[in-house]
C-alpha positions as CSV (number, residue, x, y, z in Angstrom):
1,X,0.0,0.0,0.0
2,X,1.3,3.4,-0.9
3,X,1.2,6.4,1.3
4,X,-0.6,9.5,0.1
5,X,2.7,11.3,-0.4
6,X,3.9,8.5,-2.7
7,X,0.7,8.6,-4.6
8,X,1.1,12.3,-5.3
9,X,4.7,11.7,-6.4
10,X,3.6,9.0,-8.8
11,X,0.8,11.1,-10.2
12,X,3.2,14.0,-10.8
13,X,5.8,11.7,-12.2
14,X,3.4,10.1,-14.6
15,X,2.1,13.4,-15.8
16,X,5.6,14.9,-16.3
17,X,6.8,11.7,-18.1
18,X,3.8,11.8,-20.4
19,X,4.9,15.3,-21.5
20,X,8.5,14.2,-21.8
21,X,7.4,11.2,-23.9
22,X,5.4,13.2,-26.3
23,X,8.2,15.7,-26.7
24,X,10.7,13.0,-27.5
25,X,8.2,11.4,-30.0
26,X,8.0,14.8,-31.8
27,X,11.9,14.8,-31.9
28,X,12.2,11.3,-33.3
29,X,9.6,12.0,-36.0
30,X,11.9,14.7,-37.3
31,X,14.6,12.1,-38.1
32,X,14.2,11.1,-41.7
33,X,14.9,7.4,-42.4
34,X,14.3,6.1,-45.9
35,X,14.2,2.3,-45.2
36,X,11.1,1.0,-43.6
37,X,12.9,-1.7,-41.6
38,X,15.4,0.9,-40.2
39,X,12.5,3.2,-39.2
40,X,10.7,0.3,-37.6
41,X,13.8,-0.8,-35.6
42,X,14.5,2.7,-34.5
43,X,11.0,3.2,-33.2
44,X,10.9,-0.2,-31.6
45,X,14.2,0.6,-29.7
46,X,12.8,4.0,-28.8
47,X,9.7,2.5,-27.3
48,X,11.6,-0.2,-25.4
49,X,13.9,2.5,-24.0
50,X,11.0,4.6,-22.8
51,X,9.2,1.6,-21.2
52,X,12.4,0.6,-19.3
53,X,13.1,4.2,-18.2
54,X,9.5,4.8,-17.1
55,X,9.4,1.6,-15.0
56,X,12.9,2.1,-13.6
57,X,12.0,5.6,-12.3
58,X,8.7,4.3,-11.1
59,X,10.5,1.6,-9.2
60,X,12.7,4.3,-7.6
61,X,9.6,6.2,-6.5
62,X,7.3,3.5,-5.1
63,X,8.8,0.1,-5.7
64,X,7.3,-0.4,-9.1
65,X,3.7,-0.5,-8.1
66,X,1.5,0.3,-11.1
67,X,-2.0,1.7,-10.3
68,X,-4.7,2.6,-12.8
69,X,-4.0,6.3,-12.4
70,X,-0.4,5.9,-13.6
71,X,-1.5,5.3,-17.1
72,X,-4.3,7.8,-16.8
73,X,-2.0,10.6,-15.8
74,X,0.6,9.5,-18.4
75,X,-2.1,10.0,-21.1
76,X,-3.2,13.2,-19.4
77,X,0.3,14.5,-19.6
78,X,0.5,13.6,-23.3
79,X,-2.8,15.4,-23.9
80,X,-1.8,18.5,-21.9
81,X,1.5,18.7,-23.8
82,X,-0.2,18.3,-27.2
83,X,-2.9,20.8,-26.3
84,X,-0.7,23.6,-24.9
85,X,2.7,23.1,-26.5
86,X,2.1,21.5,-29.9
87,X,-1.2,22.9,-30.9
88,X,-1.3,24.1,-34.5
89,X,-3.2,27.3,-33.7
90,X,-1.8,30.4,-35.3
91,X,-2.4,33.5,-33.3
């Protein structure tokens, strides 16, 4: 069982990592690779790296306990980053 403080840290971490993940996805999309297999392998390694890094840091925070709100706040961080930082609105 996690304490309330650990839960808040996990929520903040998941939200921030969601924003970080979307930012790095935008960066990797800028890399032009002509071969389909090379692009597939690059994206596969990219995703594996992020899964390992996310879980390792989650393990450091709360022992690797995954709750339903971890994924929820990860997606919320993605949405927040896309909405406020990568929106295509021209003002």
